N, CA, C and O atoms as CSV, one atom per row, in Angstrom:
chain,resi,resn,atom,element,x,y,z
A,1,MET,N,N,11.800,2.423,-7.709
A,1,MET,CA,C,10.370,2.508,-7.886
A,1,MET,C,C,9.814,1.085,-8.071
A,1,MET,O,O,10.548,0.168,-8.439
A,2,LYS,N,N,8.533,0.916,-7.816
A,2,LYS,CA,C,7.881,-0.377,-7.985
A,2,LYS,C,C,7.868,-0.787,-9.448
A,2,LYS,O,O,8.254,-0.018,-10.329
A,3,ASN,N,N,7.419,-2.004,-9.689
A,3,ASN,CA,C,7.271,-2.507,-11.039
A,3,ASN,C,C,6.288,-1.599,-11.798
A,3,ASN,O,O,5.118,-1.497,-11.431
A,4,THR,N,N,6.769,-0.957,-12.838
A,4,THR,CA,C,5.935,-0.016,-13.605
A,4,THR,C,C,5.775,-0.487,-15.044
A,4,THR,O,O,6.532,-1.328,-15.529
A,5,ASN,N,N,4.805,0.055,-15.693
A,5,ASN,CA,C,4.539,-0.287,-17.090
A,5,ASN,C,C,4.681,0.921,-17.983
A,5,ASN,O,O,4.079,0.984,-19.055
A,6,ASN,N,N,5.486,1.895,-17.541
A,6,ASN,CA,C,5.656,3.065,-18.390
A,6,ASN,C,C,6.460,2.698,-19.639
A,6,ASN,O,O,7.320,1.819,-19.595
A,7,ARG,N,N,6.178,3.364,-20.731
A,7,ARG,CA,C,6.770,3.039,-22.018
A,7,ARG,C,C,8.145,3.658,-22.213
A,7,ARG,O,O,8.973,3.104,-22.935
A,8,PHE,N,N,8.400,4.802,-21.579
A,8,PHE,CA,C,9.654,5.529,-21.805
A,8,PHE,C,C,10.423,5.719,-20.499
A,8,PHE,O,O,9.821,5.770,-19.426
A,9,ASN,N,N,11.743,5.825,-20.586
A,9,ASN,CA,C,12.577,6.008,-19.420
A,9,ASN,C,C,13.349,7.313,-19.464
A,9,ASN,O,O,13.514,7.910,-20.528
A,10,ASN,N,N,13.819,7.753,-18.311
A,10,ASN,CA,C,14.624,8.976,-18.241
A,10,ASN,C,C,15.847,8.860,-19.167
A,10,ASN,O,O,16.520,7.831,-19.216
A,11,GLY,N,N,16.103,9.942,-19.889
A,11,GLY,CA,C,17.246,9.971,-20.818
A,11,GLY,C,C,16.965,9.395,-22.185
A,11,GLY,O,O,17.824,9.469,-23.064
A,12,GLN,N,N,15.810,8.830,-22.395
A,12,GLN,CA,C,15.464,8.234,-23.678
A,12,GLN,C,C,15.015,9.317,-24.666
A,12,GLN,O,O,14.273,10.230,-24.305
A,13,ALA,N,N,15.480,9.200,-25.925
A,13,ALA,CA,C,15.063,10.120,-26.986
A,13,ALA,C,C,13.776,9.586,-27.620
A,13,ALA,O,O,13.683,8.407,-27.960
A,14,VAL,N,N,12.797,10.459,-27.771
A,14,VAL,CA,C,11.513,10.097,-28.362
A,14,VAL,C,C,11.037,11.220,-29.280
A,14,VAL,O,O,11.597,12.316,-29.271
A,15,ASN,N,N,10.021,10.946,-30.056
A,15,ASN,CA,C,9.383,11.940,-30.917
A,15,ASN,C,C,8.085,12.424,-30.315
A,15,ASN,O,O,7.337,11.640,-29.731
A,16,ILE,N,N,7.810,13.713,-30.454
A,16,ILE,CA,C,6.478,14.237,-30.135
A,16,ILE,C,C,5.637,13.964,-31.388
A,16,ILE,O,O,5.977,14.436,-32.473
A,17,LYS,N,N,4.564,13.220,-31.248
A,17,LYS,CA,C,3.771,12.821,-32.419
A,17,LYS,C,C,3.259,14.017,-33.222
A,17,LYS,O,O,3.307,14.002,-34.452
A,18,GLU,N,N,2.775,15.040,-32.544
A,18,GLU,CA,C,2.153,16.162,-33.231
A,18,GLU,C,C,3.139,16.972,-34.077
A,18,GLU,O,O,2.797,17.423,-35.170
A,19,THR,N,N,4.361,17.156,-33.570
A,19,THR,CA,C,5.319,18.001,-34.288
A,19,THR,C,C,6.445,17.233,-34.945
A,19,THR,O,O,7.100,17.758,-35.845
A,20,GLY,N,N,6.687,16.001,-34.519
A,20,GLY,CA,C,7.802,15.222,-35.061
A,20,GLY,C,C,9.140,15.594,-34.436
A,20,GLY,O,O,10.179,15.067,-34.834
A,21,GLU,N,N,9.122,16.488,-33.469
A,21,GLU,CA,C,10.356,16.949,-32.825
A,21,GLU,C,C,10.935,15.833,-31.962
A,21,GLU,O,O,10.212,15.127,-31.260
A,22,VAL,N,N,12.263,15.693,-32.033
A,22,VAL,CA,C,12.955,14.716,-31.187
A,22,VAL,C,C,13.294,15.386,-29.871
A,22,VAL,O,O,13.893,16.461,-29.846
A,23,VAL,N,N,12.909,14.748,-28.782
A,23,VAL,CA,C,13.122,15.306,-27.429
A,23,VAL,C,C,13.665,14.198,-26.530
A,23,VAL,O,O,13.638,13.020,-26.885
A,24,THR,N,N,14.156,14.599,-25.361
A,24,THR,CA,C,14.729,13.646,-24.405
A,24,THR,C,C,13.886,13.666,-23.135
A,24,THR,O,O,13.586,14.735,-22.605
A,25,ILE,N,N,13.505,12.493,-22.648
A,25,ILE,CA,C,12.716,12.392,-21.411
A,25,ILE,C,C,13.576,12.844,-20.240
A,25,ILE,O,O,14.666,12.321,-20.008
A,26,LEU,N,N,13.067,13.817,-19.516
A,26,LEU,CA,C,13.778,14.315,-18.321
A,26,LEU,C,C,13.249,13.618,-17.055
A,26,LEU,O,O,14.018,13.235,-16.173
A,27,LYS,N,N,11.937,13.469,-16.992
A,27,LYS,CA,C,11.297,12.926,-15.781
A,27,LYS,C,C,9.952,12.338,-16.173
A,27,LYS,O,O,9.289,12.840,-17.081
A,28,TRP,N,N,9.548,11.268,-15.482
A,28,TRP,CA,C,8.216,10.725,-15.704
A,28,TRP,C,C,7.550,10.482,-14.367
A,28,TRP,O,O,8.215,10.352,-13.339
A,29,GLN,N,N,6.224,10.421,-14.394
A,29,GLN,CA,C,5.486,10.084,-13.182
A,29,GLN,C,C,4.130,9.489,-13.556
A,29,GLN,O,O,3.614,9.702,-14.653
A,30,TYR,N,N,3.580,8.747,-12.622
A,30,TYR,CA,C,2.253,8.167,-12.827
A,30,TYR,C,C,1.220,9.093,-12.211
A,30,TYR,O,O,1.322,9.436,-11.033
A,31,VAL,N,N,0.239,9.498,-12.977
A,31,VAL,CA,C,-0.841,10.359,-12.489
A,31,VAL,C,C,-1.983,9.418,-12.060
A,31,VAL,O,O,-2.746,8.926,-12.892
A,32,LYS,N,N,-2.077,9.189,-10.772
A,32,LYS,CA,C,-2.975,8.183,-10.227
A,32,LYS,C,C,-4.447,8.416,-10.568
A,32,LYS,O,O,-5.144,7.490,-10.981
A,33,ASN,N,N,-4.912,9.636,-10.397
A,33,ASN,CA,C,-6.342,9.889,-10.651
A,33,ASN,C,C,-6.717,9.817,-12.134
A,33,ASN,O,O,-7.891,9.661,-12.468
A,34,MET,N,N,-5.735,9.928,-13.013
A,34,MET,CA,C,-6.015,9.804,-14.463
A,34,MET,C,C,-5.576,8.429,-14.996
A,34,MET,O,O,-5.874,8.059,-16.132
A,35,LYS,N,N,-4.851,7.679,-14.131
A,35,LYS,CA,C,-4.362,6.337,-14.498
A,35,LYS,C,C,-3.534,6.362,-15.785
A,35,LYS,O,O,-3.683,5.515,-16.666
A,36,ARG,N,N,-2.650,7.372,-15.858
A,36,ARG,CA,C,-1.772,7.524,-17.041
A,36,ARG,C,C,-0.387,8.008,-16.589
A,36,ARG,O,O,-0.225,8.550,-15.495
A,37,PHE,N,N,0.583,7.800,-17.443
A,37,PHE,CA,C,1.930,8.295,-17.200
A,37,PHE,C,C,2.077,9.662,-17.872
A,37,PHE,O,O,1.588,9.876,-18.982
A,38,SER,N,N,2.758,10.583,-17.183
A,38,SER,CA,C,3.084,11.873,-17.807
A,38,SER,C,C,4.593,12.005,-17.846
A,38,SER,O,O,5.305,11.446,-17.012
A,39,TYR,N,N,5.068,12.757,-18.832
A,39,TYR,CA,C,6.489,12.910,-19.042
A,39,TYR,C,C,6.849,14.389,-19.203
A,39,TYR,O,O,6.124,15.146,-19.849
A,40,ILE,N,N,7.969,14.788,-18.613
A,40,ILE,CA,C,8.527,16.120,-18.824
A,40,ILE,C,C,9.766,15.907,-19.667
A,40,ILE,O,O,10.593,15.042,-19.375
A,41,VAL,N,N,9.888,16.715,-20.732
A,41,VAL,CA,C,11.032,16.553,-21.624
A,41,VAL,C,C,12.027,17.692,-21.402
A,41,VAL,O,O,11.662,18.801,-21.011
A,42,LYS,N,N,13.281,17.379,-21.662
A,42,LYS,CA,C,14.386,18.333,-21.452
A,42,LYS,C,C,14.205,19.614,-22.250
A,42,LYS,O,O,14.494,20.697,-21.742
A,43,GLU,N,N,13.742,19.518,-23.465
A,43,GLU,CA,C,13.636,20.656,-24.360
A,43,GLU,C,C,12.472,21.591,-24.011
A,43,GLU,O,O,12.502,22.769,-24.368
A,44,HIS,N,N,11.455,21.082,-23.320
A,44,HIS,CA,C,10.296,21.895,-22.935
A,44,HIS,C,C,9.930,21.567,-21.482
A,44,HIS,O,O,8.905,20.935,-21.227
A,45,PRO,N,N,10.774,21.998,-20.526
A,45,PRO,CA,C,10.550,21.596,-19.128
A,45,PRO,C,C,9.281,22.150,-18.467
A,45,PRO,O,O,8.872,21.659,-17.415
A,46,GLY,N,N,8.668,23.147,-19.062
A,46,GLY,CA,C,7.443,23.712,-18.498
A,46,GLY,C,C,6.179,23.037,-19.010
A,46,GLY,O,O,5.072,23.437,-18.650
A,47,THR,N,N,6.337,22.016,-19.849
A,47,THR,CA,C,5.198,21.334,-20.462
A,47,THR,C,C,5.325,19.850,-20.161
A,47,THR,O,O,6.430,19.309,-20.126
A,48,PHE,N,N,4.188,19.190,-19.943
A,48,PHE,CA,C,4.235,17.741,-19.784
A,48,PHE,C,C,3.450,17.103,-20.907
A,48,PHE,O,O,2.556,17.714,-21.492
A,49,TYR,N,N,3.794,15.881,-21.192
A,49,TYR,CA,C,3.156,15.114,-22.274
A,49,TYR,C,C,2.693,13.784,-21.701
A,49,TYR,O,O,3.357,13.205,-20.841
A,50,PHE,N,N,1.557,13.306,-22.177
A,50,PHE,CA,C,1.096,11.980,-21.801
A,50,PHE,C,C,1.726,10.961,-22.764
A,50,PHE,O,O,2.166,11.303,-23.861
A,51,GLU,N,N,1.751,9.727,-22.323
A,51,GLU,CA,C,2.416,8.653,-23.069
A,51,GLU,C,C,1.918,8.558,-24.505
A,51,GLU,O,O,2.703,8.304,-25.419
A,52,GLU,N,N,0.615,8.762,-24.712
A,52,GLU,CA,C,0.079,8.604,-26.062
A,52,GLU,C,C,0.459,9.761,-27.014
A,52,GLU,O,O,0.201,9.690,-28.216
A,53,GLU,N,N,1.071,10.817,-26.466
A,53,GLU,CA,C,1.515,11.946,-27.290
A,53,GLU,C,C,2.940,11.777,-27.776
A,53,GLU,O,O,3.424,12.583,-28.570
A,54,LEU,N,N,3.619,10.739,-27.309
A,54,LEU,CA,C,5.017,10.473,-27.663
A,54,LEU,C,C,5.151,9.151,-28.346
A,54,LEU,O,O,4.305,8.272,-28.183
A,55,LYS,N,N,6.219,8.994,-29.125
A,55,LYS,CA,C,6.497,7.680,-29.773
A,55,LYS,C,C,7.992,7.436,-29.829
A,55,LYS,O,O,8.787,8.375,-29.812
A,56,ASN,N,N,8.367,6.167,-29.896
A,56,ASN,CA,C,9.780,5.778,-30.015
A,56,ASN,C,C,10.334,6.259,-31.351
A,56,ASN,O,O,9.614,6.427,-32.335
A,57,ILE,N,N,11.599,6.462,-31.339
A,57,ILE,CA,C,12.301,6.864,-32.599
A,57,ILE,C,C,12.567,5.615,-33.410
A,57,ILE,O,O,13.140,5.695,-34.497
């Protein structure tokens, strides 16, 4: 992929800010029309999170 500025990488463990739950990044993508990165986590594959909803452990 091109030079990106996403904060998290595939396989990285992060916290969901709202719940404090530790999850693992499964996949990320850039949402062009919103100009933000979205992430799908292994523990909740049917839900996506934006970068500002997650934090490093």
